[in-house]
C-alpha positions in Angstrom: 30.3 20.7 -48.6 33.7 19.0 -48.4 32.4 16.5 -51.0 32.1 19.0 -53.8 34.3 17.8 -56.7 35.6 19.3 -59.9 34.5 17.9 -63.3 38.2 17.3 -64.1 40.6 16.5 -61.3 44.0 18.2 -61.4 47.3 16.4 -60.9 50.0 18.6 -59.3 53.6 17.8 -58.8 55.0 19.1 -55.5 58.7 19.1 -54.7 59.8 15.8 -53.1 56.5 14.1 -53.7 54.6 12.1 -56.3 51.9 13.7 -58.3 48.9 14.5 -56.1 45.4 14.3 -57.5 43.3 17.3 -56.4 39.6 16.5 -56.8 38.0 19.6 -55.5 38.2 22.7 -53.3 38.6 20.8 -50.1 41.7 18.9 -51.5 43.0 22.1 -53.0 42.8 23.8 -49.6 44.8 21.0 -48.0 47.5 21.3 -50.7 47.6 25.1 -50.3 48.0 24.7 -46.5 50.3 21.7 -46.3 52.2 21.2 -49.5 52.6 24.6 -51.1 56.1 26.1 -51.7 57.1 29.1 -49.6 56.7 31.5 -52.6 53.1 32.5 -52.2 51.7 35.3 -54.3 48.4 37.0 -55.1 47.0 33.9 -57.0 47.7 31.7 -53.9 45.7 34.1 -51.7 42.9 34.2 -54.3 42.8 30.4 -54.6 42.6 30.0 -50.8 39.7 32.5 -50.6 37.8 31.1 -53.6 38.2 27.5 -52.4 36.8 28.4 -49.0 33.9 30.3 -50.8 33.2 27.3 -52.9 32.9 25.1 -49.8 30.5 27.6 -48.3 28.4 27.8 -51.5 29.4 31.4 -52.3 31.4 30.5 -55.4 31.3 27.6 -57.9 33.6 24.7 -57.6 34.8 25.5 -61.1 35.8 29.1 -60.1 37.8 27.5 -57.3 39.5 25.2 -59.8 40.5 28.1 -62.1 42.0 30.0 -59.2 43.8 26.9 -57.9 45.3 26.3 -61.4 46.4 30.0 -61.6 48.1 29.6 -58.2 49.9 26.4 -59.3 51.1 28.1 -62.4 52.2 31.1 -60.4 54.2 28.8 -58.1 55.6 27.0 -61.2 54.3 23.6 -60.1 54.0 20.8 -62.6 50.4 20.4 -63.7 48.5 17.7 -65.5 44.9 18.8 -66.2 
């Protein structure tokens, strides 16, 4: 299910990198694992869990998008969505 996409991709600004376009839960998990700042709170944990659940078909991709956005806001990342 790595091909599941969000209706509206999210562009996220990570420190020291250009804006990255996140198209769905698979991309979001890669960002959460590889690019996320060291400050990781409750929204980060919920986003990881919900993105995995979306890939397994237990949650909707849009639920994963909402949790990813909450985690990005919690981490004070620049967002365009």
